[in-house]
N, C-alpha and C positions, 0 to 999 in steps of 0.2 A: 782344678782343686776339689771340684765332690770327688776325685779318686782317692786324693791324698785325705781326704775327710774320712773317705768309706774306709779307707785302710786303716788308718787309723783306730777307727770304733770299733772296727774287728779285730783289730790284736787287744785293743783294750779292754774287751770283751772276756778275758781269761784272765785266772789267778785269783788272791784273794784281796785283791783291792779292784775289784773288778768291776767295771760300767754295766750297769743290767737295763738304762732306760736312759736317754735323752732329752730336751726340747730346745728345738729348734724355733728361733726368735727372728722375725721377721718385722720391716723396720720403714719406712717413711719417710720424706719431708715433710712438711707445714704445707706446701701447694697444695690445695684442691680441699676437697668438703672432707668437714671427719669420717664421714659415713665411707665417702670413696679411699681416705689412703686405711681405716681400720680392716677393709675388703682387700686393698691392694695387699697391702703388709700379711695378709692372712695367705692370700695367693703363693706369692714368693715365699714363706715358711714351706708351705705346702708342697712346693715343687721339691724344695730340697729335700725335705720328707720323702717325699715320692721317689728320687733320684738315688737318696740311700737304700732305698728298699729296693730299686730294681739292681744295688748292687750287692745284694741280698749284705747288708751290716748285721742282722740278725740281735738289734736289741730293740728294746721296745721306745718307739721315737714319737713324739707330739708336734704338731705344729701351733706356733705361737704368734700371732700377729698384733703387734704394739700401735701400730699407727702410728698417727705424730706426737702420740702420748709419750713415747719415753727416746726421745732423738739418740743416737750415737754421735753427734756432731751437732753442732750449731745449725739451724735454720737460716744461719743468716751470715752472707759475704760481703765483709767491705761495707758493715752497717744496712745491708738490703735484704730480703728474701727473694 
């Protein structure tokens, strides 16, 4: 999956509507402390940025960890966390 993202970003860095930069966001669920989840989400995002840089994507990349403050899915399953 990372190879596909790297390829897409590398292709998108040329042309009149080129992508010059991207922010990679990391998320966690709500299990654990706020601080631990923030650190984990930052580490996840940074791992993706590092992988893309290793693949020489060639655009400005930043990592942003959102912790549990911006979930991409509900933190409950069948009413329980």
